[in-house]
C-alpha positions as CSV (number, residue, x, y, z in Angstrom):
1,M,161.2,71.2,63.6
2,A,162.8,74.1,61.8
3,T,165.0,73.7,58.7
4,P,168.2,75.6,58.2
5,E,166.5,77.5,55.3
6,E,163.6,78.6,57.7
7,L,166.2,79.7,60.3
8,K,168.1,81.8,57.7
9,E,164.9,83.5,56.7
10,W,164.2,84.2,60.4
11,L,167.7,85.9,60.6
12,R,167.2,87.9,57.4
13,P,166.2,91.1,59.2
14,I,169.5,91.4,61.0
15,E,171.8,93.7,59.1
16,D,175.5,94.4,59.2
17,P,175.5,97.9,60.9
18,E,178.0,99.4,58.6
19,M,177.0,97.8,55.3
20,R,173.2,98.0,56.0
21,M,172.6,94.7,54.4
22,S,171.3,91.4,55.8
23,L,173.9,89.1,57.3
24,V,172.2,86.3,55.4
25,D,172.5,88.1,52.0
26,L,176.1,88.9,52.8
27,G,176.8,85.2,53.3
28,L,177.9,85.6,56.9
29,I,175.7,82.8,58.3
30,Y,177.6,79.6,57.5
31,E,175.6,76.9,59.2
32,L,172.4,76.5,61.2
33,S,171.0,73.4,62.9
34,I,168.4,72.6,65.5
35,S,168.7,69.7,67.9
36,E,166.0,67.4,69.1
37,D,166.0,69.3,72.4
38,L,165.2,72.5,70.4
39,V,168.5,74.2,70.8
40,I,169.8,76.1,67.7
41,A,173.5,76.1,66.8
42,C,174.7,78.8,64.5
43,T,178.1,79.1,62.9
44,M,178.8,82.5,61.4
45,T,181.6,85.0,60.5
46,L,182.0,88.7,60.1
47,T,183.2,90.8,57.2
48,T,186.5,91.3,59.1
49,P,188.0,89.7,62.2
50,S,188.5,93.2,63.6
51,C,184.8,94.2,63.3
52,P,184.1,96.7,66.1
53,A,180.5,95.6,66.2
54,A,181.3,91.9,66.6
55,D,179.7,91.4,70.1
56,Y,176.6,93.4,69.1
57,I,176.1,91.3,65.9
58,V,176.6,88.0,67.6
59,K,174.1,89.0,70.4
60,Q,171.6,90.1,67.8
61,V,171.8,86.7,66.1
62,Q,171.6,84.8,69.3
63,D,168.7,86.8,70.6
64,R,166.8,86.5,67.3
65,L,167.3,82.7,67.2
66,K,166.0,82.4,70.8
67,E,162.8,84.1,69.7
68,Y,162.1,81.4,67.1
69,P,158.8,79.6,68.1
70,G,159.5,76.6,70.3
71,V,163.3,77.1,70.7
72,K,164.7,76.6,74.1
73,D,168.2,78.1,73.6
74,A,170.6,79.2,70.9
75,T,174.4,79.3,70.6
76,V,176.5,81.2,68.1
77,K,180.0,80.2,67.2
78,L,182.0,82.9,65.5
79,V,184.6,81.6,63.0
80,F,187.0,83.1,60.6
81,E,187.7,80.0,58.5
82,P,186.7,80.0,55.8
83,K,187.5,83.6,55.4
84,W,184.5,85.6,54.2
85,N,184.6,86.5,50.5
86,A,181.8,88.6,49.1
87,R,182.4,87.4,45.5
88,E,181.8,83.8,46.6
89,M,179.4,84.1,49.6
90,A,177.1,87.0,49.1
91,S,173.8,86.8,47.3
92,E,173.4,88.3,43.8
93,E,171.4,91.2,45.3
94,A,174.2,92.0,47.8
95,K,176.9,91.8,45.1
96,E,174.9,94.3,43.1
97,K,174.7,96.7,46.1
98,L,178.4,96.2,46.7
99,R,179.1,96.7,43.0
100,I,180.8,93.4,42.6
101,W,180.5,92.0,39.1
């Protein structure tokens, strides 16, 4: 059974279309779990609630999770609490690219 860390690595190739950085590195993936019946549940956010690519991003995450070996289904829950904050949630590499020191 996959771990949340393995699932995050699986999602790493998906990028925010405007920022051109991984959703994982930006800290937009809040929680990942896989049930005994092999269904993945993902809780994530976006850089802004008014993101014009919201549906596209959520679909990319859901489709990618469904491709994980052995997975039967995947759900993605989009939340805006806690509010995304790059200073607290992004990786050091992402902060460097965003020029956040």
